[in-house]
MMTF fields as JSON, N, C-alpha, C and O atoms, coordinates in Angstrom:
{
  "mmtfVersion": "1.0.0",
  "mmtfProducer": "UNKNOWN",
  "numBonds": 431,
  "numAtoms": 432,
  "numGroups": 108,
  "numChains": 1,
  "numModels": 1,
  "chainsPerModel": [1],
  "groupsPerChain": [108],
  "chainIdList": ["A"],
  "bondAtomList": [4, 2, 8, 6, 12, 10, 16, 14, 20, 18, 24, 22, 28, 26, 32, 30, 36, 34, 40, 38, 44, 42, 48, 46, 52, 50, 56, 54, 60, 58, 64, 62, 68, 66, 72, 70, 76, 74, 80, 78, 84, 82, 88, 86, 92, 90, 96, 94, 100, 98, 104, 102, 108, 106, 112, 110, 116, 114, 120, 118, 124, 122, 128, 126, 132, 130, 136, 134, 140, 138, 144, 142, 148, 146, 152, 150, 156, 154, 160, 158, 164, 162, 168, 166, 172, 170, 176, 174, 180, 178, 184, 182, 188, 186, 192, 190, 196, 194, 200, 198, 204, 202, 208, 206, 212, 210, 216, 214, 220, 218, 224, 222, 228, 226, 232, 230, 236, 234, 240, 238, 244, 242, 248, 246, 252, 250, 256, 254, 260, 258, 264, 262, 268, 266, 272, 270, 276, 274, 280, 278, 284, 282, 288, 286, 292, 290, 296, 294, 300, 298, 304, 302, 308, 306, 312, 310, 316, 314, 320, 318, 324, 322, 328, 326, 332, 330, 336, 334, 340, 338, 344, 342, 348, 346, 352, 350, 356, 354, 360, 358, 364, 362, 368, 366, 372, 370, 376, 374, 380, 378, 384, 382, 388, 386, 392, 390, 396, 394, 400, 398, 404, 402, 408, 406, 412, 410, 416, 414, 420, 418, 424, 422, 428, 426],
  "bondOrderList": [1, 1, 1, 1, 1, 1, 1, 1, 1, 1, 1, 1, 1, 1, 1, 1, 1, 1, 1, 1, 1, 1, 1, 1, 1, 1, 1, 1, 1, 1, 1, 1, 1, 1, 1, 1, 1, 1, 1, 1, 1, 1, 1, 1, 1, 1, 1, 1, 1, 1, 1, 1, 1, 1, 1, 1, 1, 1, 1, 1, 1, 1, 1, 1, 1, 1, 1, 1, 1, 1, 1, 1, 1, 1, 1, 1, 1, 1, 1, 1, 1, 1, 1, 1, 1, 1, 1, 1, 1, 1, 1, 1, 1, 1, 1, 1, 1, 1, 1, 1, 1, 1, 1, 1, 1, 1, 1],
  "groupList": [{"groupName": "MET", "atomNameList": ["N", "CA", "C", "O"], "elementList": ["N", "C", "C", "O"], "formalChargeList": [0, 0, 0, 0], "bondAtomList": [1, 0, 2, 1, 3, 2], "bondOrderList": [1, 1, 2], "singleLetterCode": "M", "chemCompType": "L-PEPTIDE LINKING"}, {"groupName": "LYS", "atomNameList": ["N", "CA", "C", "O"], "elementList": ["N", "C", "C", "O"], "formalChargeList": [0, 0, 0, 0], "bondAtomList": [1, 0, 2, 1, 3, 2], "bondOrderList": [1, 1, 2], "singleLetterCode": "K", "chemCompType": "L-PEPTIDE LINKING"}, {"groupName": "SER", "atomNameList": ["N", "CA", "C", "O"], "elementList": ["N", "C", "C", "O"], "formalChargeList": [0, 0, 0, 0], "bondAtomList": [1, 0, 2, 1, 3, 2], "bondOrderList": [1, 1, 2], "singleLetterCode": "S", "chemCompType": "L-PEPTIDE LINKING"}, {"groupName": "THR", "atomNameList": ["N", "CA", "C", "O"], "elementList": ["N", "C", "C", "O"], "formalChargeList": [0, 0, 0, 0], "bondAtomList": [1, 0, 2, 1, 3, 2], "bondOrderList": [1, 1, 2], "singleLetterCode": "T", "chemCompType": "L-PEPTIDE LINKING"}, {"groupName": "ASP", "atomNameList": ["N", "CA", "C", "O"], "elementList": ["N", "C", "C", "O"], "formalChargeList": [0, 0, 0, 0], "bondAtomList": [1, 0, 2, 1, 3, 2], "bondOrderList": [1, 1, 2], "singleLetterCode": "D", "chemCompType": "L-PEPTIDE LINKING"}, {"groupName": "ILE", "atomNameList": ["N", "CA", "C", "O"], "elementList": ["N", "C", "C", "O"], "formalChargeList": [0, 0, 0, 0], "bondAtomList": [1, 0, 2, 1, 3, 2], "bondOrderList": [1, 1, 2], "singleLetterCode": "I", "chemCompType": "L-PEPTIDE LINKING"}, {"groupName": "ALA", "atomNameList": ["N", "CA", "C", "O"], "elementList": ["N", "C", "C", "O"], "formalChargeList": [0, 0, 0, 0], "bondAtomList": [1, 0, 2, 1, 3, 2], "bondOrderList": [1, 1, 2], "singleLetterCode": "A", "chemCompType": "L-PEPTIDE LINKING"}, {"groupName": "ARG", "atomNameList": ["N", "CA", "C", "O"], "elementList": ["N", "C", "C", "O"], "formalChargeList": [0, 0, 0, 0], "bondAtomList": [1, 0, 2, 1, 3, 2], "bondOrderList": [1, 1, 2], "singleLetterCode": "R", "chemCompType": "L-PEPTIDE LINKING"}, {"groupName": "GLU", "atomNameList": ["N", "CA", "C", "O"], "elementList": ["N", "C", "C", "O"], "formalChargeList": [0, 0, 0, 0], "bondAtomList": [1, 0, 2, 1, 3, 2], "bondOrderList": [1, 1, 2], "singleLetterCode": "E", "chemCompType": "L-PEPTIDE LINKING"}, {"groupName": "ASN", "atomNameList": ["N", "CA", "C", "O"], "elementList": ["N", "C", "C", "O"], "formalChargeList": [0, 0, 0, 0], "bondAtomList": [1, 0, 2, 1, 3, 2], "bondOrderList": [1, 1, 2], "singleLetterCode": "N", "chemCompType": "L-PEPTIDE LINKING"}, {"groupName": "GLN", "atomNameList": ["N", "CA", "C", "O"], "elementList": ["N", "C", "C", "O"], "formalChargeList": [0, 0, 0, 0], "bondAtomList": [1, 0, 2, 1, 3, 2], "bondOrderList": [1, 1, 2], "singleLetterCode": "Q", "chemCompType": "L-PEPTIDE LINKING"}, {"groupName": "VAL", "atomNameList": ["N", "CA", "C", "O"], "elementList": ["N", "C", "C", "O"], "formalChargeList": [0, 0, 0, 0], "bondAtomList": [1, 0, 2, 1, 3, 2], "bondOrderList": [1, 1, 2], "singleLetterCode": "V", "chemCompType": "L-PEPTIDE LINKING"}, {"groupName": "GLY", "atomNameList": ["N", "CA", "C", "O"], "elementList": ["N", "C", "C", "O"], "formalChargeList": [0, 0, 0, 0], "bondAtomList": [1, 0, 2, 1, 3, 2], "bondOrderList": [1, 1, 2], "singleLetterCode": "G", "chemCompType": "PEPTIDE LINKING"}, {"groupName": "PHE", "atomNameList": ["N", "CA", "C", "O"], "elementList": ["N", "C", "C", "O"], "formalChargeList": [0, 0, 0, 0], "bondAtomList": [1, 0, 2, 1, 3, 2], "bondOrderList": [1, 1, 2], "singleLetterCode": "F", "chemCompType": "L-PEPTIDE LINKING"}, {"groupName": "TYR", "atomNameList": ["N", "CA", "C", "O"], "elementList": ["N", "C", "C", "O"], "formalChargeList": [0, 0, 0, 0], "bondAtomList": [1, 0, 2, 1, 3, 2], "bondOrderList": [1, 1, 2], "singleLetterCode": "Y", "chemCompType": "L-PEPTIDE LINKING"}, {"groupName": "LEU", "atomNameList": ["N", "CA", "C", "O"], "elementList": ["N", "C", "C", "O"], "formalChargeList": [0, 0, 0, 0], "bondAtomList": [1, 0, 2, 1, 3, 2], "bondOrderList": [1, 1, 2], "singleLetterCode": "L", "chemCompType": "L-PEPTIDE LINKING"}, {"groupName": "HIS", "atomNameList": ["N", "CA", "C", "O"], "elementList": ["N", "C", "C", "O"], "formalChargeList": [0, 0, 0, 0], "bondAtomList": [1, 0, 2, 1, 3, 2], "bondOrderList": [1, 1, 2], "singleLetterCode": "H", "chemCompType": "L-PEPTIDE LINKING"}, {"groupName": "TRP", "atomNameList": ["N", "CA", "C", "O"], "elementList": ["N", "C", "C", "O"], "formalChargeList": [0, 0, 0, 0], "bondAtomList": [1, 0, 2, 1, 3, 2], "bondOrderList": [1, 1, 2], "singleLetterCode": "W", "chemCompType": "L-PEPTIDE LINKING"}],
  "groupTypeList": [0, 1, 2, 3, 4, 5, 6, 7, 7, 4, 7, 8, 5, 7, 7, 9, 10, 1, 1, 6, 8, 11, 5, 10, 7, 1, 10, 12, 1, 7, 4, 12, 13, 3, 11, 12, 4, 14, 5, 1, 15, 15, 2, 8, 1, 13, 13, 16, 4, 6, 8, 1, 5, 14, 9, 5, 1, 2, 9, 9, 8, 8, 5, 15, 15, 15, 5, 8, 8, 5, 1, 8, 9, 5, 4, 8, 1, 9, 17, 4, 3, 5, 15, 7, 1, 6, 11, 1, 9, 3, 12, 5, 1, 1, 1, 8, 8, 6, 13, 1, 8, 15, 1, 8, 13, 13, 2, 2],
  "groupIdList": [1, 2, 3, 4, 5, 6, 7, 8, 9, 10, 11, 12, 13, 14, 15, 16, 17, 18, 19, 20, 21, 22, 23, 24, 25, 26, 27, 28, 29, 30, 31, 32, 33, 34, 35, 36, 37, 38, 39, 40, 41, 42, 43, 44, 45, 46, 47, 48, 49, 50, 51, 52, 53, 54, 55, 56, 57, 58, 59, 60, 61, 62, 63, 64, 65, 66, 67, 68, 69, 70, 71, 72, 73, 74, 75, 76, 77, 78, 79, 80, 81, 82, 83, 84, 85, 86, 87, 88, 89, 90, 91, 92, 93, 94, 95, 96, 97, 98, 99, 100, 101, 102, 103, 104, 105, 106, 107, 108],
  "secStructList": [7, 7, 2, 2, 2, 2, 2, 2, 2, 2, 2, 2, 2, 2, 2, 2, 2, 2, 2, 2, 2, 2, 2, 2, 2, 2, 2, 2, 2, 6, 6, 1, 7, 7, 2, 2, 2, 2, 2, 2, 2, 2, 2, 2, 2, 7, 7, 5, 7, 1, 1, 7, 5, 1, 1, 1, 1, 1, 7, 7, 2, 2, 2, 2, 2, 2, 2, 2, 2, 2, 2, 2, 2, 1, 7, 4, 4, 4, 2, 2, 2, 2, 2, 2, 2, 2, 2, 2, 2, 2, 6, 7, 1, 7, 2, 2, 2, 2, 2, 2, 2, 2, 2, 2, 2, 2, 2, 7],
  "xCoordList": [73.45, 72.532, 71.126, 70.711, 70.408, 69.066, 68.054, 68.292, 66.95, 65.907, 65.32, 64.889, 65.299, 64.791, 65.721, 65.26, 67.04, 67.999, 67.838, 67.898, 67.634, 67.427, 66.144, 66.128, 65.08, 63.811, 63.961, 63.415, 64.68, 64.9, 65.668, 65.331, 66.691, 67.467, 66.603, 66.691, 65.769, 64.87, 63.908, 63.68, 63.35, 62.441, 63.168, 62.62, 64.386, 65.166, 65.504, 65.461, 65.833, 66.133, 64.888, 64.971, 63.733, 62.487, 62.108, 61.646, 62.3, 62.002, 62.872, 62.379, 64.16, 65.071, 64.73, 64.825, 64.331, 63.93, 62.676, 62.577, 61.728, 60.498, 60.78, 60.205, 61.666, 62.039, 62.661, 62.357, 63.526, 64.171, 63.137, 63.229, 62.157, 61.107, 60.252, 59.911, 59.907, 59.093, 59.842, 59.26, 61.107, 61.915, 62.019, 61.894, 62.245, 62.349, 61.023, 61.02, 59.907, 58.591, 58.284, 57.737, 58.634, 58.392, 59.249, 58.78, 60.467, 61.336, 60.873, 61.03, 60.316, 59.83, 58.63, 58.483, 57.769, 56.581, 56.917, 56.129, 58.012, 58.354, 58.739, 58.821, 58.973, 59.377, 58.257, 58.518, 57.024, 55.905, 54.757, 54.839, 53.676, 52.502, 51.684, 51.665, 51.012, 50.117, 48.7, 48.453, 47.779, 46.381, 45.875, 45.166, 46.233, 45.816, 46.339, 45.647, 47.557, 48.122, 47.313, 47.035, 46.94, 46.154, 44.753, 44.211, 44.167, 42.85, 42.929, 42.084, 43.937, 44.095, 44.358, 43.769, 45.238, 45.549, 44.326, 44.076, 43.567, 42.396, 41.322, 40.716, 41.079, 40.05, 40.441, 39.568, 41.736, 42.187, 42.001, 41.904, 41.949, 41.805, 40.361, 40.124, 39.401, 37.994, 37.577, 37.981, 36.745, 36.104, 34.667, 33.919, 34.275, 32.969, 32.395, 33.091, 31.099, 30.444, 29.806, 30.227, 28.826, 28.21, 27.358, 27.047, 26.981, 26.072, 26.758, 26.484, 27.648, 28.219, 29.612, 30.07, 30.272, 31.59, 31.38, 30.657, 32.01, 31.748, 32.746, 32.391, 33.952, 34.97, 35.288, 36.406, 34.359, 34.615, 34.722, 35.683, 33.754, 33.736, 34.407, 34.444, 34.931, 35.649, 37.011, 37.442, 37.666, 38.977, 40.088, 41.0, 40.0, 40.993, 42.24, 42.191, 43.345, 44.57, 45.118, 45.623, 45.02, 45.552, 44.847, 45.49, 43.531, 42.769, 43.087, 43.257, 43.171, 43.49, 44.861, 45.014, 45.85, 47.196, 47.222, 47.889, 46.497, 46.447, 45.756, 46.18, 44.705, 44.001, 44.92, 44.955, 45.651, 46.601, 47.675, 48.065, 48.142, 49.148, 48.582, 49.266, 47.339, 46.683, 46.569, 46.852, 46.157, 46.007, 47.336, 47.364, 48.432, 49.744, 50.3, 50.911, 50.087, 50.786, 49.981, 50.566, 48.679, 47.837, 47.092, 46.687, 46.92, 46.178, 44.73, 44.161, 44.159, 42.797, 41.777, 40.752, 42.045, 41.101, 40.966, 39.971, 41.933, 41.893, 41.36, 41.218, 41.064, 40.613, 39.296, 39.159, 38.321, 37.032, 37.185, 36.517, 38.058, 38.296, 38.824, 38.369, 39.778, 40.346, 39.263, 39.156, 38.466, 37.433, 36.376, 36.001, 35.895, 34.836, 35.301, 34.569, 36.498, 36.988, 37.37, 37.253, 37.822, 38.116, 36.832, 36.82, 35.753, 34.462, 33.983, 33.461, 34.16, 33.725, 34.481, 33.892, 35.766, 36.568, 36.106, 36.392, 35.394, 34.911, 33.769, 33.574, 33.013, 31.909, 30.649, 29.812, 30.501, 29.308, 28.124, 28.294, 26.919, 25.709, 25.409, 24.93, 25.686, 25.368, 26.589, 27.136, 27.01, 28.226, 28.083, 28.972, 26.974, 26.791, 26.737, 27.313, 26.057, 25.982, 27.38, 27.755, 28.132, 29.492, 30.396, 31.223, 30.243, 31.049, 30.773, 31.701, 29.496, 29.141, 29.726, 30.25, 29.634, 30.208, 31.727, 32.308, 32.353, 33.808, 34.251, 35.246, 33.543, 33.887, 33.722, 34.541, 32.671, 32.445, 33.572, 34.062, 33.983, 35.072, 36.391, 37.224, 36.576, 37.808, 37.929, 39.034, 36.808, 36.821, 37.162, 37.71, 36.847, 37.106, 38.546, 38.91],
  "yCoordList": [20.05, 19.854, 19.681, 20.423, 18.696, 18.409, 19.381, 19.992, 19.495, 20.403, 19.912, 20.721, 18.608, 18.089, 18.473, 18.755, 18.486, 18.897, 20.378, 20.773, 21.183, 22.619, 22.855, 23.669, 22.151, 22.302, 21.851, 22.491, 20.778, 20.276, 21.304, 21.542, 21.907, 22.937, 24.159, 24.73, 24.552, 25.687, 25.412, 26.271, 24.194, 23.825, 23.846, 24.314, 23.347, 23.309, 24.719, 24.989, 25.603, 26.993, 27.672, 28.362, 27.483, 28.07, 27.513, 28.257, 26.224, 25.583, 26.166, 26.447, 26.345, 26.918, 28.374, 28.799, 29.139, 30.526, 30.592, 31.433, 29.716, 29.699, 29.334, 29.931, 28.355, 27.984, 29.166, 29.402, 29.909, 31.075, 32.153, 32.784, 32.369, 33.354, 32.959, 33.803, 31.677, 31.198, 31.354, 31.792, 31.005, 31.14, 32.602, 32.926, 33.474, 34.901, 35.449, 36.25, 35.03, 35.489, 35.014, 35.769, 33.771, 33.251, 33.954, 34.206, 34.271, 34.967, 36.396, 36.932, 37.014, 38.386, 38.497, 39.516, 37.505, 37.544, 37.419, 37.86, 36.859, 36.622, 37.912, 37.921, 38.989, 40.248, 40.856, 41.396, 40.787, 41.394, 40.423, 39.279, 40.899, 40.067, 40.066, 41.054, 38.959, 38.857, 39.169, 39.368, 39.209, 39.448, 38.347, 38.63, 37.11, 35.988, 36.087, 35.722, 36.579, 36.762, 37.787, 37.589, 38.88, 39.911, 39.409, 39.766, 38.595, 38.015, 37.184, 37.305, 36.352, 35.484, 36.3, 36.034, 37.287, 38.12, 38.877, 38.937, 39.457, 40.238, 39.347, 39.721, 38.197, 37.314, 36.785, 36.497, 36.654, 36.21, 37.29, 36.97, 38.541, 39.654, 39.842, 40.493, 39.288, 39.497, 38.688, 37.54, 39.332, 38.66, 38.412, 39.36, 37.142, 36.827, 35.558, 34.777, 35.385, 34.124, 33.647, 34.074, 32.796, 32.268, 33.302, 33.13, 34.369, 35.362, 36.577, 36.928, 37.233, 38.492, 38.736, 38.039, 39.751, 40.189, 41.381, 42.319, 41.339, 42.362, 43.512, 44.614, 43.303, 44.346, 45.122, 45.616, 45.239, 46.005, 47.491, 48.142, 48.031, 49.474, 49.893, 51.08, 48.947, 49.323, 49.897, 49.762, 50.516, 51.097, 50.083, 50.333, 48.962, 47.91, 48.315, 48.432, 48.525, 49.005, 48.029, 48.441, 46.732, 45.739, 45.805, 45.728, 45.948, 46.035, 47.338, 47.345, 48.436, 49.729, 49.706, 50.194, 49.14, 49.057, 48.168, 48.483, 47.056, 46.156, 46.817, 46.638, 47.573, 48.278, 49.313, 49.438, 50.043, 51.018, 50.335, 50.846, 49.19, 48.445, 47.947, 47.979, 47.49, 47.043, 48.206, 48.047, 49.373, 50.545, 50.959, 51.434, 50.781, 51.164, 50.147, 50.531, 48.867, 47.839, 47.167, 46.544, 47.276, 46.568, 47.578, 48.64, 47.234, 48.091, 48.233, 47.336, 49.381, 49.678, 48.695, 48.431, 48.158, 47.223, 45.919, 45.212, 45.584, 44.343, 44.531, 43.548, 45.742, 45.995, 45.287, 44.649, 45.397, 44.75, 43.232, 42.585, 42.68, 41.239, 40.814, 39.821, 41.563, 41.247, 41.308, 40.404, 42.369, 42.538, 41.446, 40.849, 41.185, 40.197, 38.799, 38.077, 38.415, 37.07, 36.918, 35.827, 37.988, 37.927, 37.684, 36.906, 38.352, 38.139, 36.71, 36.046, 36.25, 34.898, 33.843, 32.834, 34.057, 33.099, 32.943, 31.927, 33.933, 33.822, 32.825, 32.231, 32.628, 31.675, 32.186, 31.392, 33.495, 34.058, 34.002, 33.819, 34.163, 34.108, 35.44, 35.456, 36.552, 37.878, 38.462, 39.477, 37.82, 38.218, 39.579, 40.424, 39.785, 41.031, 42.238, 43.282, 42.105, 43.195, 43.516, 44.681, 42.474, 42.666, 43.292, 44.147, 42.871, 43.441, 44.927, 45.719, 45.311, 46.725, 47.559, 48.649, 47.041, 47.761, 47.877, 48.926, 46.793, 46.789, 47.724, 48.432, 47.741, 48.634, 50.087, 50.932, 50.382, 51.736, 52.149, 53.277, 51.239, 51.492, 51.639, 52.474, 50.844, 50.861, 52.168, 52.682, 52.713, 53.953, 55.173, 56.149, 55.125, 56.304, 56.407, 57.341],
  "zCoordList": [10.911, 11.996, 11.419, 10.529, 11.939, 11.445, 12.055, 13.097, 11.387, 11.875, 13.196, 14.019, 13.405, 14.689, 15.832, 16.938, 15.572, 16.604, 16.936, 18.1, 15.913, 16.123, 16.922, 17.846, 16.57, 17.281, 18.736, 19.635, 18.977, 20.334, 21.166, 22.326, 20.581, 21.297, 21.612, 22.699, 20.65, 20.875, 22.038, 22.889, 22.053, 23.145, 24.481, 25.479, 24.509, 25.744, 26.225, 27.426, 25.316, 25.677, 26.245, 27.261, 25.6, 26.083, 27.458, 28.322, 27.659, 28.937, 30.054, 31.147, 29.776, 30.771, 31.089, 32.241, 30.061, 30.294, 31.155, 32.049, 30.891, 31.672, 33.127, 34.037, 33.354, 34.718, 35.45, 36.62, 34.772, 35.388, 35.725, 36.778, 34.847, 35.105, 36.307, 37.135, 36.401, 37.512, 38.832, 39.825, 38.854, 40.063, 40.475, 41.656, 39.519, 39.815, 40.347, 41.282, 39.768, 40.194, 41.616, 42.42, 41.921, 43.268, 44.302, 45.412, 43.978, 44.912, 45.128, 46.225, 44.126, 44.244, 45.159, 45.834, 45.215, 46.056, 47.533, 48.37, 47.872, 49.266, 49.991, 51.219, 49.262, 49.889, 50.712, 51.788, 50.245, 50.952, 51.065, 50.617, 51.676, 51.826, 50.543, 49.81, 50.276, 49.14, 49.602, 50.791, 48.659, 48.975, 49.91, 50.875, 49.629, 50.47, 51.895, 52.845, 52.038, 53.381, 54.172, 55.355, 53.516, 54.196, 54.54, 55.586, 53.682, 53.973, 55.246, 56.134, 55.324, 56.49, 57.764, 58.812, 57.663, 58.834, 59.341, 60.545, 58.408, 58.802, 59.415, 60.419, 58.842, 59.386, 60.766, 61.585, 61.031, 62.352, 63.417, 64.602, 63.023, 63.974, 64.438, 65.456, 63.714, 64.041, 65.266, 65.447, 66.109, 67.229, 66.788, 66.553, 66.675, 66.097, 66.712, 67.361, 66.481, 66.781, 65.487, 64.412, 65.551, 64.334, 63.605, 62.426, 64.296, 63.713, 63.113, 61.965, 63.864, 63.4, 63.966, 64.871, 63.401, 63.851, 64.786, 64.45, 65.953, 66.967, 66.977, 67.394, 66.544, 66.717, 65.438, 65.291, 64.535, 63.309, 63.621, 63.209, 64.338, 64.572, 65.87, 66.19, 66.61, 67.832, 67.447, 66.301, 68.37, 68.103, 68.365, 69.154, 67.708, 67.844, 67.056, 65.831, 67.752, 67.103, 66.076, 65.032, 66.369, 65.444, 64.091, 63.044, 64.12, 62.869, 62.152, 60.932, 62.888, 62.274, 61.598, 60.478, 62.279, 61.693, 60.464, 59.479, 60.52, 59.373, 58.183, 57.041, 58.443, 57.363, 56.722, 55.497, 57.526, 56.974, 56.126, 55.076, 56.585, 55.827, 54.497, 53.474, 54.517, 53.28, 52.307, 51.119, 52.793, 51.932, 51.301, 50.166, 52.031, 51.514, 50.5, 49.503, 50.761, 50.002, 48.893, 48.006, 48.923, 47.957, 47.088, 47.559, 45.823, 44.895, 45.353, 45.976, 45.028, 45.455, 44.883, 45.512, 43.712, 43.083, 43.875, 43.712, 44.72, 45.503, 46.916, 47.644, 47.324, 48.691, 48.992, 50.035, 48.078, 48.302, 48.406, 49.213, 47.594, 47.627, 48.991, 49.559, 49.508, 50.816, 51.892, 52.721, 51.878, 52.901, 52.805, 53.814, 51.591, 51.399, 51.801, 52.477, 51.396, 51.702, 53.167, 53.724, 53.794, 55.227, 56.013, 56.966, 55.611, 56.258, 55.991, 56.887, 54.774, 54.416, 55.228, 55.616, 55.489, 56.251, 57.69, 58.323, 58.216, 59.595, 59.703, 60.763, 58.637, 58.644, 59.315, 59.742, 59.413, 60.047, 59.092, 57.887, 59.642, 58.818, 58.131, 56.997, 58.804, 58.269, 57.562, 57.992, 56.483, 55.763, 55.092, 55.193, 54.414, 53.659, 54.587, 54.28, 55.71, 56.683, 57.235, 57.365, 57.552, 58.081, 57.02, 57.337, 55.764, 54.688, 54.526, 54.363, 54.571, 54.438, 55.579, 55.351, 56.81, 57.953, 57.825, 58.104, 57.403, 57.275, 56.159, 56.313, 55.05, 53.942, 54.353, 53.994, 55.101, 55.601, 56.538, 56.468, 57.414, 58.352, 57.591, 57.944, 56.569, 55.756, 54.995, 54.821, 54.537, 53.753, 54.594, 54.081, 55.866, 56.718, 57.153, 57.869]
}
């Protein structure tokens, strides 16, 4: 067997292993929500206009349940990312103020 044939077989084996890893990784993500899914869900729950978000500190059950689910399923290092991007998706002008209120509400 020539060295080129051996190298070709090695490349083919590595390619097949990588395909199997990618398929397994994609199937594993479908079990639960990703960070992006939570960002989208949270931003959809907000009642807002062009200026600010109104239902952050209200006792909205949907937001409370979603926050509890985020705390259970997502690592703490990603919480700020979810909150910041959810606020950004609303397109309001006072993003930083809304983020601070939401983070304060999230911490309690």
